[in-house]
Every structure is written in structure tokens, then in C-alpha cells.
C-alpha positions as CSV (number, residue, x, y, z in Angstrom):
1,M,18.5,-42.1,50.8
2,T,19.5,-45.7,51.6
3,Y,22.5,-47.4,50.1
4,A,25.1,-50.0,51.0
5,K,28.5,-49.0,52.2
6,E,29.9,-50.8,49.1
7,A,28.0,-48.4,46.9
8,L,29.2,-45.4,48.8
9,A,32.8,-46.7,48.6
10,E,32.5,-47.1,44.9
11,K,31.1,-43.6,44.5
12,L,33.8,-42.1,46.7
13,T,36.5,-43.7,44.6
14,E,34.7,-42.3,41.5
15,V,34.3,-38.8,42.9
16,Y,37.8,-38.7,44.4
17,P,40.1,-40.5,42.0
18,E,43.1,-39.7,44.3
19,I,41.9,-42.8,46.3
20,T,42.6,-45.1,43.4
21,K,45.5,-43.2,41.9
22,H,47.5,-43.4,45.2
23,D,46.4,-46.9,46.1
24,L,44.7,-45.8,49.3
25,I,42.9,-48.4,51.4
26,L,39.4,-47.1,52.0
27,S,37.2,-48.3,54.9
28,L,33.7,-47.2,55.7
29,N,31.4,-47.7,58.7
30,F,28.2,-46.0,59.6
31,S,27.8,-44.7,63.2
32,D,24.2,-44.8,64.2
33,K,25.1,-43.0,67.4
34,K,26.6,-40.0,65.5
35,N,24.6,-40.4,62.3
36,V,27.8,-40.1,60.2
37,W,29.9,-42.3,58.0
38,V,33.3,-43.0,59.6
39,I,35.8,-42.9,56.7
40,G,39.3,-44.5,57.1
41,L,42.1,-44.0,54.6
42,K,45.4,-45.9,54.9
43,K,48.6,-45.9,52.9
44,G,51.5,-47.8,54.5
45,E,51.8,-46.6,58.1
46,H,49.9,-43.4,57.4
47,E,46.2,-43.4,58.5
48,L,43.4,-40.9,58.4
49,K,40.0,-41.2,60.1
50,T,37.4,-38.6,59.3
51,Y,33.7,-38.2,59.3
52,L,31.2,-37.7,56.5
53,E,27.8,-36.3,57.5
54,K,24.9,-38.4,56.2
55,K,23.7,-35.4,54.2
56,D,27.1,-35.1,52.5
57,A,27.2,-38.8,51.8
58,D,23.7,-38.6,50.2
59,E,24.9,-35.7,48.0
60,C,28.1,-37.7,47.1
61,M,25.9,-40.5,45.9
62,N,24.3,-38.0,43.5
63,G,27.8,-37.0,42.2
64,V,28.3,-33.9,44.4
65,K,31.8,-33.5,45.8
66,C,32.1,-32.8,49.6
67,I,34.7,-30.0,49.8
68,Y,35.6,-30.9,53.4
69,L,36.4,-34.6,52.5
70,G,38.3,-33.5,49.4
71,I,40.5,-31.3,51.5
72,Q,41.1,-34.1,54.0
73,I,42.0,-36.5,51.2
74,G,44.3,-33.9,49.6
75,Q,46.1,-33.2,52.9
76,F,46.5,-37.0,53.6
77,V,48.1,-37.6,50.1
78,Q,50.4,-34.6,50.6
79,H,51.6,-35.8,53.9
80,F,52.4,-39.4,52.8
81,E,54.1,-38.1,49.6
82,E,56.3,-35.7,51.7
83,D,57.3,-38.6,54.0
84,E,58.1,-40.9,51.0
85,A,60.2,-38.1,49.4
86,K,62.1,-37.7,52.7
87,A,62.7,-41.4,52.9
88,R,64.2,-41.4,49.4
89,T,66.8,-38.8,50.2
């Protein structure tokens, strides 16, 4: 399946609404060398870089959630929320 990174970014924000809900900055780049999408998430000084296998990205484009990526996003959100709560106290 061939698609532009903008289309994948749009689909990821649709499948994982946490990205928009928490105003995460999403970046995508395809690594030909590793045949994976390199996904970056950023919120303030918090950053996450993870990989999405091409097969999983293809499935995501068809509306199928990638459990591994969902867990990564959930943990990222949890970590920055914990840090923000600590900063408020």
C-alpha cells in the first residue's frame, strides 16, 4: 500500500484521538533502511520516538489499531501528565 506521510498522520490522529486531545506534536518519517515509519511525539520538553512497522502502518490506514503504538502513546501521555501534576504541587 502506498500513501503519503500526511495521510498516515491524519489516520493516526483519527485512530488515536489522544494525539489531538493532548495537543501532541506528531512527526513521521519513513526509514527505507529499516522499512519502518519513525514516529515522533512531543509535548513540551517530553519526547517519544518509536517505530511503526510498514505492515502495521498499512493496517492503520485501513482503520486497524496497532496495539503496540497505542500502548506507547498511552504511556507517553501518562508520563507527561504525571510530570505536569508534580509541577503544580
